PDB file of N, CA, C, O and CB in Angstrom:
ATOM      1  N   MET A   1      17.194 130.444 -89.458  1.00  0.00           N
ATOM      2  CA  MET A   1      18.023 129.218 -89.253  1.00  0.00           C
ATOM      3  C   MET A   1      17.762 128.042 -88.452  1.00  0.00           C
ATOM      4  O   MET A   1      17.896 128.107 -87.230  1.00  0.00           O
ATOM      5  CB  MET A   1      19.066 129.575 -88.816  1.00  0.00           C
ATOM      6  N   THR A   2      17.410 126.991 -89.013  1.00  0.00           N
ATOM      7  CA  THR A   2      17.025 125.943 -88.007  1.00  0.00           C
ATOM      8  C   THR A   2      18.465 125.489 -87.545  1.00  0.00           C
ATOM      9  O   THR A   2      19.372 125.508 -88.376  1.00  0.00           O
ATOM     10  CB  THR A   2      16.043 124.645 -88.668  1.00  0.00           C
ATOM     11  N   VAL A   3      18.678 125.131 -86.400  1.00  0.00           N
ATOM     12  CA  VAL A   3      19.454 124.666 -85.342  1.00  0.00           C
ATOM     13  C   VAL A   3      19.226 123.497 -84.613  1.00  0.00           C
ATOM     14  O   VAL A   3      18.069 123.431 -84.199  1.00  0.00           O
ATOM     15  CB  VAL A   3      19.496 125.504 -84.546  1.00  0.00           C
ATOM     16  N   ARG A   4      19.929 122.568 -84.320  1.00  0.00           N
ATOM     17  CA  ARG A   4      19.800 121.264 -83.441  1.00  0.00           C
ATOM     18  C   ARG A   4      20.563 121.837 -82.109  1.00  0.00           C
ATOM     19  O   ARG A   4      21.655 122.394 -82.001  1.00  0.00           O
ATOM     20  CB  ARG A   4      20.621 119.722 -84.199  1.00  0.00           C
ATOM     21  N   VAL A   5      19.657 121.518 -81.218  1.00  0.00           N
ATOM     22  CA  VAL A   5      20.076 121.807 -79.690  1.00  0.00           C
ATOM     23  C   VAL A   5      20.338 120.853 -79.146  1.00  0.00           C
ATOM     24  O   VAL A   5      19.786 119.815 -79.510  1.00  0.00           O
ATOM     25  CB  VAL A   5      19.230 122.386 -78.840  1.00  0.00           C
ATOM     26  N   ASN A   6      21.286 120.832 -78.058  1.00  0.00           N
ATOM     27  CA  ASN A   6      21.213 119.816 -77.105  1.00  0.00           C
ATOM     28  C   ASN A   6      21.429 120.520 -75.811  1.00  0.00           C
ATOM     29  O   ASN A   6      22.496 121.072 -75.540  1.00  0.00           O
ATOM     30  CB  ASN A   6      22.212 118.683 -77.361  1.00  0.00           C
ATOM     31  N   LEU A   7      20.354 120.492 -74.981  1.00  0.00           N
ATOM     32  CA  LEU A   7      20.599 121.373 -73.638  1.00  0.00           C
ATOM     33  C   LEU A   7      21.004 120.172 -72.267  1.00  0.00           C
ATOM     34  O   LEU A   7      20.365 119.178 -71.920  1.00  0.00           O
ATOM     35  CB  LEU A   7      18.874 122.403 -73.236  1.00  0.00           C
ATOM     36  N   TYR A   8      22.208 120.694 -71.750  1.00  0.00           N
ATOM     37  CA  TYR A   8      22.902 119.484 -70.620  1.00  0.00           C
ATOM     38  C   TYR A   8      22.313 120.194 -69.545  1.00  0.00           C
ATOM     39  O   TYR A   8      22.792 121.284 -69.231  1.00  0.00           O
ATOM     40  CB  TYR A   8      24.841 119.235 -70.431  1.00  0.00           C
ATOM     41  N   LEU A   9      21.369 119.743 -68.955  1.00  0.00           N
ATOM     42  CA  LEU A   9      20.809 120.397 -67.827  1.00  0.00           C
ATOM     43  C   LEU A   9      21.395 120.166 -66.271  1.00  0.00           C
ATOM     44  O   LEU A   9      21.257 120.846 -65.254  1.00  0.00           O
ATOM     45  CB  LEU A   9      19.429 120.002 -67.881  1.00  0.00           C
ATOM     46  N   SER A  10      22.104 118.916 -66.526  1.00  0.00           N
ATOM     47  CA  SER A  10      22.677 118.577 -65.683  1.00  0.00           C
ATOM     48  C   SER A  10      23.734 117.295 -65.746  1.00  0.00           C
ATOM     49  O   SER A  10      23.304 116.408 -66.484  1.00  0.00           O
ATOM     50  CB  SER A  10      21.788 118.536 -64.951  1.00  0.00           C
ATOM     51  N   LEU A  11      24.909 117.024 -65.193  1.00  0.00           N
ATOM     52  CA  LEU A  11      25.690 116.014 -65.389  1.00  0.00           C
ATOM     53  C   LEU A  11      25.149 114.115 -65.328  1.00  0.00           C
ATOM     54  O   LEU A  11      25.589 113.056 -65.776  1.00  0.00           O
ATOM     55  CB  LEU A  11      26.677 116.432 -64.349  1.00  0.00           C
ATOM     56  N   GLU A  12      23.976 114.562 -64.499  1.00  0.00           N
ATOM     57  CA  GLU A  12      23.552 113.244 -64.252  1.00  0.00           C
ATOM     58  C   GLU A  12      22.642 112.768 -65.184  1.00  0.00           C
ATOM     59  O   GLU A  12      22.299 111.586 -65.161  1.00  0.00           O
ATOM     60  CB  GLU A  12      23.018 113.116 -63.026  1.00  0.00           C
ATOM     61  N   MET A  13      22.073 113.808 -66.267  1.00  0.00           N
ATOM     62  CA  MET A  13      20.825 113.694 -67.093  1.00  0.00           C
ATOM     63  C   MET A  13      21.389 113.505 -68.444  1.00  0.00           C
ATOM     64  O   MET A  13      22.502 113.946 -68.731  1.00  0.00           O
ATOM     65  CB  MET A  13      19.812 114.986 -67.006  1.00  0.00           C
ATOM     66  N   ASN A  14      20.706 112.908 -69.217  1.00  0.00           N
ATOM     67  CA  ASN A  14      20.853 112.922 -70.772  1.00  0.00           C
ATOM     68  C   ASN A  14      20.427 114.313 -71.224  1.00  0.00           C
ATOM     69  O   ASN A  14      19.529 114.883 -70.603  1.00  0.00           O
ATOM     70  CB  ASN A  14      19.909 111.752 -71.533  1.00  0.00           C
ATOM     71  N   PRO A  15      21.102 114.976 -72.418  1.00  0.00           N
ATOM     72  CA  PRO A  15      20.385 116.072 -72.759  1.00  0.00           C
ATOM     73  C   PRO A  15      19.426 116.055 -73.347  1.00  0.00           C
ATOM     74  O   PRO A  15      19.142 115.042 -73.987  1.00  0.00           O
ATOM     75  CB  PRO A  15      20.875 116.760 -73.254  1.00  0.00           C
ATOM     76  N   VAL A  16      18.582 117.175 -73.342  1.00  0.00           N
ATOM     77  CA  VAL A  16      17.261 117.692 -73.892  1.00  0.00           C
ATOM     78  C   VAL A  16      17.653 117.866 -75.304  1.00  0.00           C
ATOM     79  O   VAL A  16      18.510 118.711 -75.561  1.00  0.00           O
ATOM     80  CB  VAL A  16      16.667 119.104 -73.189  1.00  0.00           C
ATOM     81  N   VAL A  17      17.105 117.136 -76.285  1.00  0.00           N
ATOM     82  CA  VAL A  17      17.600 117.197 -77.884  1.00  0.00           C
ATOM     83  C   VAL A  17      16.319 117.723 -78.781  1.00  0.00           C
ATOM     84  O   VAL A  17      15.210 117.187 -78.774  1.00  0.00           O
ATOM     85  CB  VAL A  17      18.116 115.494 -78.505  1.00  0.00           C
ATOM     86  N   GLY A  18      16.682 118.843 -79.529  1.00  0.00           N
ATOM     87  CA  GLY A  18      15.365 119.210 -80.317  1.00  0.00           C
ATOM     88  C   GLY A  18      16.099 120.111 -81.318  1.00  0.00           C
ATOM     89  O   GLY A  18      17.306 120.318 -81.445  1.00  0.00           O
ATOM     90  N   LEU A  19      14.992 120.616 -82.030  1.00  0.00           N
ATOM     91  CA  LEU A  19      15.381 121.912 -83.054  1.00  0.00           C
ATOM     92  C   LEU A  19      14.735 122.825 -82.480  1.00  0.00           C
ATOM     93  O   LEU A  19      13.776 122.726 -81.715  1.00  0.00           O
ATOM     94  CB  LEU A  19      14.973 121.899 -84.640  1.00  0.00           C
ATOM     95  N   GLY A  20      15.429 123.993 -82.970  1.00  0.00           N
ATOM     96  CA  GLY A  20      15.176 125.649 -82.737  1.00  0.00           C
ATOM     97  C   GLY A  20      15.564 126.529 -83.791  1.00  0.00           C
ATOM     98  O   GLY A  20      16.559 126.357 -84.494  1.00  0.00           O
ATOM     99  N   SER A  21      14.745 127.487 -83.886  1.00  0.00           N
ATOM    100  CA  SER A  21      15.062 128.478 -85.000  1.00  0.00           C
ATOM    101  C   SER A  21      15.864 129.844 -84.359  1.00  0.00           C
ATOM    102  O   SER A  21      15.295 130.541 -83.519  1.00  0.00           O
ATOM    103  CB  SER A  21      13.550 128.942 -85.768  1.00  0.00           C
ATOM    104  N   VAL A  22      17.090 130.122 -84.787  1.00  0.00           N
ATOM    105  CA  VAL A  22      17.816 131.404 -84.358  1.00  0.00           C
ATOM    106  C   VAL A  22      16.796 132.738 -84.848  1.00  0.00           C
ATOM    107  O   VAL A  22      16.323 132.676 -85.983  1.00  0.00           O
ATOM    108  CB  VAL A  22      19.478 131.458 -85.176  1.00  0.00           C
ATOM    109  N   MET A  23      16.565 133.580 -84.235  1.00  0.00           N
ATOM    110  CA  MET A  23      15.771 134.680 -84.373  1.00  0.00           C
ATOM    111  C   MET A  23      16.312 135.723 -83.649  1.00  0.00           C
ATOM    112  O   MET A  23      16.540 135.597 -82.446  1.00  0.00           O
ATOM    113  CB  MET A  23      14.478 134.450 -84.011  1.00  0.00           C
ATOM    114  N   ARG A  24      16.656 137.244 -84.555  1.00  0.00           N
ATOM    115  CA  ARG A  24      16.703 138.282 -83.774  1.00  0.00           C
ATOM    116  C   ARG A  24      15.913 138.885 -83.067  1.00  0.00           C
ATOM    117  O   ARG A  24      14.827 139.046 -83.625  1.00  0.00           O
ATOM    118  CB  ARG A  24      17.003 138.925 -84.206  1.00  0.00           C
ATOM    119  N   LEU A  25      16.012 139.460 -81.665  1.00  0.00           N
ATOM    120  CA  LEU A  25      14.770 140.052 -80.722  1.00  0.00           C
ATOM    121  C   LEU A  25      14.578 141.404 -81.235  1.00  0.00           C
ATOM    122  O   LEU A  25      15.505 141.993 -81.791  1.00  0.00           O
ATOM    123  CB  LEU A  25      15.090 140.134 -78.995  1.00  0.00           C
ATOM    124  N   LEU A  26      13.519 141.887 -81.094  1.00  0.00           N
ATOM    125  CA  LEU A  26      12.966 143.123 -81.294  1.00  0.00           C
ATOM    126  C   LEU A  26      13.886 144.390 -81.572  1.00  0.00           C
ATOM    127  O   LEU A  26      13.852 145.171 -82.523  1.00  0.00           O
ATOM    128  CB  LEU A  26      12.208 143.337 -80.186  1.00  0.00           C
ATOM    129  N   ASN A  27      14.766 144.357 -80.397  1.00  0.00           N
ATOM    130  CA  ASN A  27      15.714 145.539 -80.301  1.00  0.00           C
ATOM    131  C   ASN A  27      16.932 145.362 -81.140  1.00  0.00           C
ATOM    132  O   ASN A  27      17.898 146.124 -81.165  1.00  0.00           O
ATOM    133  CB  ASN A  27      16.161 145.774 -78.857  1.00  0.00           C
ATOM    134  N   GLY A  28      16.777 144.307 -81.799  1.00  0.00           N
ATOM    135  CA  GLY A  28      17.939 143.963 -82.744  1.00  0.00           C
ATOM    136  C   GLY A  28      19.310 143.590 -82.309  1.00  0.00           C
ATOM    137  O   GLY A  28      20.119 143.063 -83.072  1.00  0.00           O
ATOM    138  N   ASN A  29      19.596 143.923 -80.850  1.00  0.00           N
ATOM    139  CA  ASN A  29      20.759 143.710 -80.642  1.00  0.00           C
ATOM    140  C   ASN A  29      21.239 142.175 -79.952  1.00  0.00           C
ATOM    141  O   ASN A  29      22.403 141.915 -79.646  1.00  0.00           O
ATOM    142  CB  ASN A  29      21.058 144.829 -79.916  1.00  0.00           C
ATOM    143  N   GLU A  30      20.070 141.237 -79.785  1.00  0.00           N
ATOM    144  CA  GLU A  30      20.115 139.897 -79.131  1.00  0.00           C
ATOM    145  C   GLU A  30      19.570 139.074 -80.127  1.00  0.00           C
ATOM    146  O   GLU A  30      18.912 139.407 -81.113  1.00  0.00           O
ATOM    147  CB  GLU A  30      19.344 139.762 -77.773  1.00  0.00           C
ATOM    148  N   ILE A  31      19.973 137.793 -79.698  1.00  0.00           N
ATOM    149  CA  ILE A  31      19.021 136.635 -80.755  1.00  0.00           C
ATOM    150  C   ILE A  31      19.004 135.782 -79.449  1.00  0.00           C
ATOM    151  O   ILE A  31      19.646 135.779 -78.398  1.00  0.00           O
ATOM    152  CB  ILE A  31      19.896 135.703 -82.525  1.00  0.00           C
ATOM    153  N   GLY A  32      17.864 134.977 -80.048  1.00  0.00           N
ATOM    154  CA  GLY A  32      17.365 133.844 -79.241  1.00  0.00           C
ATOM    155  C   GLY A  32      17.208 132.618 -80.171  1.00  0.00           C
ATOM    156  O   GLY A  32      17.371 132.529 -81.388  1.00  0.00           O
ATOM    157  N   ILE A  33      16.797 131.580 -79.130  1.00  0.00           N
ATOM    158  CA  ILE A  33      16.484 129.915 -80.132  1.00  0.00           C
ATOM    159  C   ILE A  33      15.276 129.634 -79.803  1.00  0.00           C
ATOM    160  O   ILE A  33      15.289 128.685 -79.018  1.00  0.00           O
ATOM    161  CB  ILE A  33      17.444 128.356 -79.759  1.00  0.00           C
ATOM    162  N   PRO A  34      13.946 130.101 -80.083  1.00  0.00           N
ATOM    163  CA  PRO A  34      12.662 129.387 -79.696  1.00  0.00           C
ATOM    164  C   PRO A  34      12.827 127.632 -79.898  1.00  0.00           C
ATOM    165  O   PRO A  34      13.269 127.097 -80.915  1.00  0.00           O
ATOM    166  CB  PRO A  34      11.365 130.044 -80.748  1.00  0.00           C
ATOM    167  N   LEU A  35      12.491 127.127 -79.019  1.00  0.00           N
ATOM    168  CA  LEU A  35      12.627 125.587 -79.115  1.00  0.00           C
ATOM    169  C   LEU A  35      11.251 125.026 -79.265  1.00  0.00           C
ATOM    170  O   LEU A  35      10.569 124.457 -78.413  1.00  0.00           O
ATOM    171  CB  LEU A  35      13.345 124.928 -77.809  1.00  0.00           C
ATOM    172  N   ASN A  36      10.975 125.294 -80.516  1.00  0.00           N
ATOM    173  CA  ASN A  36       9.610 125.018 -81.296  1.00  0.00           C
ATOM    174  C   ASN A  36       9.416 123.596 -81.855  1.00  0.00           C
ATOM    175  O   ASN A  36       8.356 123.095 -82.230  1.00  0.00           O
ATOM    176  CB  ASN A  36       9.495 125.986 -82.537  1.00  0.00           C
ATOM    177  N   HIS A  37      10.588 123.067 -81.841  1.00  0.00           N
ATOM    178  CA  HIS A  37      10.394 121.602 -82.611  1.00  0.00           C
ATOM    179  C   HIS A  37      10.966 120.436 -81.370  1.00  0.00           C
ATOM    180  O   HIS A  37      11.863 119.647 -81.667  1.00  0.00           O
ATOM    181  CB  HIS A  37      11.557 121.517 -84.338  1.00  0.00           C
ATOM    182  N   LEU A  38      10.497 120.438 -80.329  1.00  0.00           N
ATOM    183  CA  LEU A  38      10.758 119.353 -79.344  1.00  0.00           C
ATOM    184  C   LEU A  38       9.885 118.249 -79.300  1.00  0.00           C
ATOM    185  O   LEU A  38       8.684 118.516 -79.327  1.00  0.00           O
ATOM    186  CB  LEU A  38      10.771 119.842 -78.088  1.00  0.00           C
ATOM    187  N   THR A  39      10.178 117.233 -79.246  1.00  0.00           N
ATOM    188  CA  THR A  39       9.104 115.925 -78.963  1.00  0.00           C
ATOM    189  C   THR A  39       8.638 116.061 -77.651  1.00  0.00           C
ATOM    190  O   THR A  39       9.345 116.483 -76.736  1.00  0.00           O
ATOM    191  CB  THR A  39       9.769 114.364 -79.070  1.00  0.00           C
ATOM    192  N   LEU A  40       7.459 115.715 -77.528  1.00  0.00           N
ATOM    193  CA  LEU A  40       6.492 115.592 -76.377  1.00  0.00           C
ATOM    194  C   LEU A  40       7.540 115.243 -74.844  1.00  0.00           C
ATOM    195  O   LEU A  40       7.632 115.922 -73.822  1.00  0.00           O
ATOM    196  CB  LEU A  40       5.252 114.145 -76.823  1.00  0.00           C
ATOM    197  N   ALA A  41       8.090 114.185 -75.134  1.00  0.00           N
ATOM    198  CA  ALA A  41       8.976 113.587 -74.254  1.00  0.00           C
ATOM    199  C   ALA A  41      10.038 114.654 -73.769  1.00  0.00           C
ATOM    200  O   ALA A  41      10.089 115.174 -72.654  1.00  0.00           O
ATOM    201  CB  ALA A  41       9.621 112.376 -74.936  1.00  0.00           C
ATOM    202  N   GLU A  42      10.867 114.864 -74.836  1.00  0.00           N
ATOM    203  CA  GLU A  42      11.920 115.936 -74.598  1.00  0.00           C
ATOM    204  C   GLU A  42      11.366 117.124 -73.787  1.00  0.00           C
ATOM    205  O   GLU A  42      11.882 117.603 -72.777  1.00  0.00           O
ATOM    206  CB  GLU A  42      12.477 116.477 -75.977  1.00  0.00           C
ATOM    207  N   SER A  43      10.039 117.587 -74.497  1.00  0.00           N
ATOM    208  CA  SER A  43       9.558 118.525 -73.818  1.00  0.00           C
ATOM    209  C   SER A  43       8.824 118.823 -72.220  1.00  0.00           C
ATOM    210  O   SER A  43       8.632 119.829 -71.538  1.00  0.00           O
ATOM    211  CB  SER A  43       8.926 118.739 -74.613  1.00  0.00           C
ATOM    212  N   GLY A  44       8.527 117.232 -72.057  1.00  0.00           N
ATOM    213  CA  GLY A  44       8.120 116.927 -70.631  1.00  0.00           C
ATOM    214  C   GLY A  44       9.425 117.092 -69.866  1.00  0.00           C
ATOM    215  O   GLY A  44       9.406 117.764 -68.834  1.00  0.00           O
ATOM    216  N   ARG A  45      10.503 116.560 -70.265  1.00  0.00           N
ATOM    217  CA  ARG A  45      11.863 116.503 -69.554  1.00  0.00           C
ATOM    218  C   ARG A  45      12.372 117.752 -69.192  1.00  0.00           C
ATOM    219  O   ARG A  45      12.885 117.831 -68.076  1.00  0.00           O
ATOM    220  CB  ARG A  45      12.889 115.872 -70.352  1.00  0.00           C
ATOM    221  N   LEU A  46      12.331 118.965 -70.062  1.00  0.00           N
ATOM    222  CA  LEU A  46      12.852 120.064 -69.747  1.00  0.00           C
ATOM    223  C   LEU A  46      11.555 120.816 -68.871  1.00  0.00           C
ATOM    224  O   LEU A  46      11.928 121.825 -68.271  1.00  0.00           O
ATOM    225  CB  LEU A  46      13.426 120.786 -71.101  1.00  0.00           C
ATOM    226  N   GLN A  47      10.226 120.504 -68.725  1.00  0.00           N
ATOM    227  CA  GLN A  47       9.412 121.259 -68.180  1.00  0.00           C
ATOM    228  C   GLN A  47       9.653 120.759 -66.540  1.00  0.00           C
ATOM    229  O   GLN A  47       9.595 121.512 -65.568  1.00  0.00           O
ATOM    230  CB  GLN A  47       7.939 121.103 -68.888  1.00  0.00           C
ATOM    231  N   ASP A  48       9.941 119.274 -66.511  1.00  0.00           N
ATOM    232  CA  ASP A  48      10.191 118.761 -65.353  1.00  0.00           C
ATOM    233  C   ASP A  48      11.510 119.240 -64.590  1.00  0.00           C
ATOM    234  O   ASP A  48      11.607 119.296 -63.364  1.00  0.00           O
ATOM    235  CB  ASP A  48      10.171 117.432 -65.571  1.00  0.00           C
ATOM    236  N   PHE A  49      12.400 119.541 -65.404  1.00  0.00           N
ATOM    237  CA  PHE A  49      13.533 120.122 -64.720  1.00  0.00           C
ATOM    238  C   PHE A  49      13.555 121.583 -64.587  1.00  0.00           C
ATOM    239  O   PHE A  49      14.387 122.050 -63.809  1.00  0.00           O
ATOM    240  CB  PHE A  49      14.701 119.742 -65.360  1.00  0.00           C
ATOM    241  N   LEU A  50      12.821 122.332 -65.185  1.00  0.00           N
ATOM    242  CA  LEU A  50      12.193 123.786 -65.149  1.00  0.00           C
ATOM    243  C   LEU A  50      11.396 124.208 -63.876  1.00  0.00           C
ATOM    244  O   LEU A  50      11.579 125.243 -63.234  1.00  0.00           O
ATOM    245  CB  LEU A  50      11.198 123.935 -66.337  1.00  0.00           C
ATOM    246  N   SER A  51      10.522 123.274 -63.633  1.00  0.00           N
ATOM    247  CA  SER A  51       9.403 123.903 -62.669  1.00  0.00           C
ATOM    248  C   SER A  51      10.043 123.945 -61.333  1.00  0.00           C
ATOM    249  O   SER A  51       9.941 124.987 -60.684  1.00  0.00           O
ATOM    250  CB  SER A  51       7.956 123.007 -62.582  1.00  0.00           C
ATOM    251  N   PRO A  52      10.695 122.927 -60.842  1.00  0.00           N
ATOM    252  CA  PRO A  52      11.148 123.509 -59.523  1.00  0.00           C
ATOM    253  C   PRO A  52      12.109 124.575 -59.255  1.00  0.00           C
ATOM    254  O   PRO A  52      12.273 124.956 -58.096  1.00  0.00           O
ATOM    255  CB  PRO A  52      11.613 122.595 -58.875  1.00  0.00           C
ATOM    256  N   LEU A  53      12.790 125.114 -60.274  1.00  0.00           N
ATOM    257  CA  LEU A  53      13.604 126.117 -60.309  1.00  0.00           C
ATOM    258  C   LEU A  53      12.657 127.340 -60.501  1.00  0.00           C
ATOM    259  O   LEU A  53      13.025 128.428 -60.060  1.00  0.00           O
ATOM    260  CB  LEU A  53      14.665 125.915 -61.359  1.00  0.00           C
ATOM    261  N   ILE A  54      11.460 127.221 -61.133  1.00  0.00           N
ATOM    262  CA  ILE A  54      10.617 128.512 -61.264  1.00  0.00           C
ATOM    263  C   ILE A  54       9.808 128.556 -59.984  1.00  0.00           C
ATOM    264  O   ILE A  54       9.514 129.661 -59.527  1.00  0.00           O
ATOM    265  CB  ILE A  54       9.608 128.531 -62.617  1.00  0.00           C
ATOM    266  N   PHE A  55       9.418 127.433 -59.356  1.00  0.00           N
ATOM    267  CA  PHE A  55       8.603 127.613 -58.444  1.00  0.00           C
ATOM    268  C   PHE A  55       9.580 128.350 -57.183  1.00  0.00           C
ATOM    269  O   PHE A  55       9.215 129.255 -56.431  1.00  0.00           O
ATOM    270  CB  PHE A  55       7.870 126.198 -58.154  1.00  0.00           C
ATOM    271  N   ARG A  56      10.972 127.640 -57.212  1.00  0.00           N
ATOM    272  CA  ARG A  56      11.851 128.433 -55.882  1.00  0.00           C
ATOM    273  C   ARG A  56      12.149 129.507 -56.308  1.00  0.00           C
ATOM    274  O   ARG A  56      12.744 130.062 -55.384  1.00  0.00           O
ATOM    275  CB  ARG A  56      13.218 127.853 -55.308  1.00  0.00           C
ATOM    276  N   GLU A  57      12.104 130.186 -57.183  1.00  0.00           N
ATOM    277  CA  GLU A  57      12.593 131.615 -57.550  1.00  0.00           C
ATOM    278  C   GLU A  57      11.166 132.570 -57.272  1.00  0.00           C
ATOM    279  O   GLU A  57      11.206 133.634 -56.653  1.00  0.00           O
ATOM    280  CB  GLU A  57      13.208 131.684 -59.369  1.00  0.00           C
ATOM    281  N   GLY A  58      10.173 132.104 -57.730  1.00  0.00           N
ATOM    282  CA  GLY A  58       8.821 132.622 -56.984  1.00  0.00           C
ATOM    283  C   GLY A  58       8.617 132.819 -55.692  1.00  0.00           C
ATOM    284  O   GLY A  58       8.160 133.872 -55.246  1.00  0.00           O
ATOM    285  N   GLN A  59       9.012 131.602 -54.837  1.00  0.00           N
ATOM    286  CA  GLN A  59       8.977 131.776 -53.572  1.00  0.00           C
ATOM    287  C   GLN A  59      10.128 132.764 -52.778  1.00  0.00           C
ATOM    288  O   GLN A  59       9.993 133.274 -51.666  1.00  0.00           O
ATOM    289  CB  GLN A  59       8.981 130.477 -53.147  1.00  0.00           C
ATOM    290  N   GLN A  60      11.212 132.864 -53.625  1.00  0.00           N
ATOM    291  CA  GLN A  60      12.178 133.715 -53.286  1.00  0.00           C
ATOM    292  C   GLN A  60      11.731 135.354 -53.208  1.00  0.00           C
ATOM    293  O   GLN A  60      11.820 136.238 -52.356  1.00  0.00           O
ATOM    294  CB  GLN A  60      13.253 133.444 -54.281  1.00  0.00           C
ATOM    295  N   GLU A  61      11.277 135.262 -54.391  1.00  0.00           N
ATOM    296  CA  GLU A  61      10.498 136.777 -54.951  1.00  0.00           C
ATOM    297  C   GLU A  61       9.342 137.274 -53.857  1.00  0.00           C
ATOM    298  O   GLU A  61       9.105 138.404 -53.430  1.00  0.00           O
ATOM    299  CB  GLU A  61       9.553 136.496 -56.656  1.00  0.00           C
ATOM    300  N   LEU A  62       8.734 136.027 -53.579  1.00  0.00           N
ATOM    301  CA  LEU A  62       7.279 136.399 -52.973  1.00  0.00           C
ATOM    302  C   LEU A  62       7.914 136.839 -51.338  1.00  0.00           C
ATOM    303  O   LEU A  62       7.405 137.672 -50.587  1.00  0.00           O
ATOM    304  CB  LEU A  62       5.912 134.762 -53.002  1.00  0.00           C
ATOM    305  N   SER A  63       9.047 136.085 -51.095  1.00  0.00           N
ATOM    306  CA  SER A  63       9.651 136.477 -49.647  1.00  0.00           C
ATOM    307  C   SER A  63      10.288 137.598 -49.696  1.00  0.00           C
ATOM    308  O   SER A  63      10.367 138.169 -48.608  1.00  0.00           O
ATOM    309  CB  SER A  63      10.607 135.539 -49.046  1.00  0.00           C
ATOM    310  N   SER A  64      10.757 138.100 -50.550  1.00  0.00           N
ATOM    311  CA  SER A  64      11.575 139.160 -50.601  1.00  0.00           C
ATOM    312  C   SER A  64      10.433 140.617 -50.733  1.00  0.00           C
ATOM    313  O   SER A  64      10.754 141.736 -50.331  1.00  0.00           O
ATOM    314  CB  SER A  64      12.695 138.877 -51.959  1.00  0.00           C
ATOM    315  N   ARG A  65       9.241 140.328 -51.303  1.00  0.00           N
ATOM    316  CA  ARG A  65       8.310 141.526 -51.545  1.00  0.00           C
ATOM    317  C   ARG A  65       7.629 141.637 -49.992  1.00  0.00           C
ATOM    318  O   ARG A  65       7.280 142.754 -49.611  1.00  0.00           O
ATOM    319  CB  ARG A  65       7.049 141.208 -52.937  1.00  0.00           C
ATOM    320  N   ILE A  66       7.452 140.508 -49.135  1.00  0.00           N
ATOM    321  CA  ILE A  66       6.938 140.836 -48.076  1.00  0.00           C
ATOM    322  C   ILE A  66       7.637 141.134 -47.081  1.00  0.00           C
ATOM    323  O   ILE A  66       7.150 141.770 -46.146  1.00  0.00           O
ATOM    324  CB  ILE A  66       6.262 140.133 -47.790  1.00  0.00           C
ATOM    325  N   ALA A  67       9.060 140.681 -47.097  1.00  0.00           N
ATOM    326  CA  ALA A  67      10.130 141.424 -46.000  1.00  0.00           C
ATOM    327  C   ALA A  67      10.172 142.836 -46.713  1.00  0.00           C
ATOM    328  O   ALA A  67      10.658 143.654 -45.931  1.00  0.00           O
ATOM    329  CB  ALA A  67      11.927 140.612 -45.855  1.00  0.00           C
ATOM    330  N   GLN A  68       9.853 143.368 -47.844  1.00  0.00           N
ATOM    331  CA  GLN A  68      10.263 144.548 -48.015  1.00  0.00           C
ATOM    332  C   GLN A  68       8.790 145.374 -47.600  1.00  0.00           C
ATOM    333  O   GLN A  68       8.817 146.589 -47.409  1.00  0.00           O
ATOM    334  CB  GLN A  68      10.924 144.723 -49.547  1.00  0.00           C
ATOM    335  N   SER A  69       7.911 144.828 -47.520  1.00  0.00           N
ATOM    336  CA  SER A  69       6.533 145.376 -47.018  1.00  0.00           C
ATOM    337  C   SER A  69       6.405 145.524 -45.382  1.00  0.00           C
ATOM    338  O   SER A  69       5.425 145.952 -44.772  1.00  0.00           O
ATOM    339  CB  SER A  69       5.339 144.331 -47.540  1.00  0.00           C
ATOM    340  N   VAL A  70       7.352 145.170 -44.963  1.00  0.00           N
ATOM    341  CA  VAL A  70       7.070 144.757 -43.588  1.00  0.00           C
ATOM    342  C   VAL A  70       7.925 146.242 -42.874  1.00  0.00           C
ATOM    343  O   VAL A  70       7.981 146.395 -41.654  1.00  0.00           O
ATOM    344  CB  VAL A  70       7.807 142.917 -43.155  1.00  0.00           C
TER     345      VAL A  70
END
């Protein structure tokens, strides 16, 4: 089933709008929505929002691993 998705990333930003497909995951107990129908502009906005979060999470994980090895 195809669904229209509006991702509200913050109060200051317009939502990222696109289409996705509802799919059941391999274990059969969960579903997900791959966002495979975003425009290039919407995909860029989503990437710009997520990149700093992913980088920050990676830095925290690296710091945690270093602390555990000391």
